[in-house]
N, C-alpha and C positions, 0 to 999 in steps of 0.2 A: 232943770231943763231935760236932763237924761231921764228922770222919772216920768216927766210929762210925755216924752217921746215913747217910752216903753208902754205907758198906759194907752196911748193912741194906737200903737201897733197891735197890742193885745185886743183892744176894744174893736178895732176895725178888721181883724183877721178874716172873719167870714166875708166881708165886703171884698177884700183882696182875693180870697179864694174864688168868689163868684166872678170877679173881673178876669182872673187868670183863666177860668173855665170858658167864659164868653170869648175872650181874645183867642184862646187856643182853638175853640170851635170855629171862629171866623177865619183864622189862618188855614185850618184844615179844609174848610169849605172853599176858600179862594184857590188853594193849591189843587184840590180835586177838580174844580171847574176849569182851571187853566189846563191841567193835563187832559181832561175830557175833551175840551175844545180843540186842543192840539191834536188829539187822537182823531177827532172827526175831520179836521182839516187834512191831516196826513192820509187818512183813509180816502177822503174825497179826491185828493191829488193822485194817490197811488191807485 
């Protein structure tokens, strides 16, 4: 079972790397848009 898990982790490492990259980019985009919209609202109110 351990050998099987190690084989899967090694085999799918590029997939995990791509998933981490996509998720990281999505989080960065969401944070950037949120800050940008808050900045526009703050500027509009101020």
